N, C-alpha and C positions, 0 to 999 in steps of 0.2 A: 256634861261638861261641854262648854261652847268652844268652837275652834277660833280662839282669839288671834292665833298666829296668822290666819288668813286676812284679818283686818290690818294687822301691822305691816304686812308685806307691801301693800299699795302705799301706805303712809311713809315707809322708809324710802321707797322709790321716788315719791313726790319730794321729800326733803332732799334727796340726793340730786334730783333734777334742778331744784331751785337753788342749790348751793354754789353754782358758778355764775359768772357774769361780770358786771361792772366792778364788783368788789374784789375781783381776782388780784392776786399778788404777783402775777406774771409767771406763775408756775405752769407747767405743761398739764394738759388734761387729755382725755381720751376722746377722739372723734368717733362718730357713729360707725364708721367703717372699720374701726379697730386700729387705725393709724394714729400716732400721737398728734395732737393739735397743740398749738402754742398761743398763749394770750400774753400780750405785752402792754403794760400801762405806759401811757405817753402823756406828758404835761407840756402844754404850750403856754408861754409866758410873754408878758409885755416887755420883758428884757430881751426879746428876740432870741429866745432859746427854745429848743425842742429837747426835752429830757426823756430819754427812753429807759425803761426799767432794765432792758437788755438790748444791746446793740448787735447781737448775733442771733440769727434766725436760721432754721433748717431749710434746705432746699426740698421742694416737692411735697411740702406739708402746709396745709392752711395755717396762716398766722393771723390772729385777730388782734388788731391794735385798738385798745380802748383809750380814746383820745379825749383829754379834758382841757378846755381852754380856761386856765386859771387867771387870765387877765381881764381887762376891762375893754379891750378892743377886739375886733374880728381877727381871726386867724384861720389858716387852713392847714391840712396835712396831706401832702402829695408825695407819692412814691415813684421813683424812677431814677435812671442813671443821669449823668450830666446832660446828655442830649435831650432826654425827656424833660428834665428840669428847665432847660433853656426854652424848649418849645412851649412848655406850660407858662413860663414867665411872659413870653410874647402873647400868648392867649389872654393872660390876665391884663396885660397892658392895653390890649385891644377891646376890653370891655368886661373882663372878669369872668369868673366861674359862677354862673347863676344857679347852678345845681350841683349835686354830688355826682362824681364820676367813678368809674371802676377803680381808678388809681388815686383818687383824692376826694376829700370831704371838706366842706366849709364848716367851721365850728364857731358858733357865737359865744360871746363872753358868758362864762359860767356853765356852758353846755358840755355834756359828755356824749360822744358818738363813737360808733365802732366802724372799722374798716377791715374787712377780711381779704387777704391777698395770699396767693401761693407763688412763691419765688421758684421758678423752674430750674435755674442754673446757679451753681455756686459762684461767688464773686463778691463784688462790692456794688452797693447802690446807695441811694440817698433818700431821706425824707426832707421835704422843704415846705416853707410857707411863702406863698407868692402874693400876699396882700401887698399893696403898693409900698415898695422900699424894704420889705421885711427880709427877703432872700439876700439882697445886696448888703443888708446890715448883719448878715451872718446867721439868719434863722434857718439852719439846716443841721442835719445829723447824719453821720455815716452809719450804714448798716452793712454788716458782713453776713453774707449768705453762705452757710457752711454746707459742704457736700456730704 
């Protein structure tokens, strides 16, 4: 009799490892360290909206935002409080964000990218798009960081 169960164990582990990612529904998963990780789907639209699958995130846990630009024009996804949003707005006016940053990503039309961020303190923060005129048109979303 052959030990077929030894062949199935690696196959089961491979399927489990490949089952998370961009197709996630926003549900929590388990991070390698054993602490819960959170994945949140985000849609950017040409109607100057940022739609979050959930607007509440945990403090002290990595949160991966899976950001899709569903529009036909460039957008970005930038995390920070009002002060950080204003500072980033000025940076964008002075020449734009030519590359991804720890707190923000540029997302081309039809593209999906991920940004992982750990919010250290409970409170309120924002996600915003600072392509020319987008933030002023209301392209932002409030995020509650729960303790």
